[in-house]
Each structure stands twice: as structure tokens, then as C-alpha cells.
C-alpha angles and dihedrals in degrees: 000000000000092000090053091053092049091049090050093051093047091049091048091051095047100047101068096057090050091053096046093089091054092055090051090054092048092052092048091050092050091051092049092049091049091050091049092051091048090052089052089056093052103263122137131199106251135129101294105018108249138174117253113251120225116248093243095057094049094060 
């Protein structure tokens, strides 16, 4: 029984570092998707982030 507990603890401690790369990919994908959706709505990446104005309203 003691060996099983030790194995469980070791497994629990080793799993999070192995999954850390996956979470990074998920966060990057979510950011890319958000940027794509903002671009569809007319926003551009500037400093600060602003919405593109149509050519008619700028005249």
C-alpha cells in the first residue's frame, strides 16, 4: 500500500510540468482567434488599438 501512495504522489508531481506546454499553446490559440475576430470587426493593431474609420467619414 505504501508503494502505491508513493507512486501516486510522484505521478501527481510529474504531470503538471508535462502539461505546461499544452496550456501555452491553448493561450496562444485563444489570443490569435481573438485578434482574428477583432480584425473582422474593423479593429487594427496600433498603439493604442483603434477601430478603422471608413474613407467617407474621414473626409
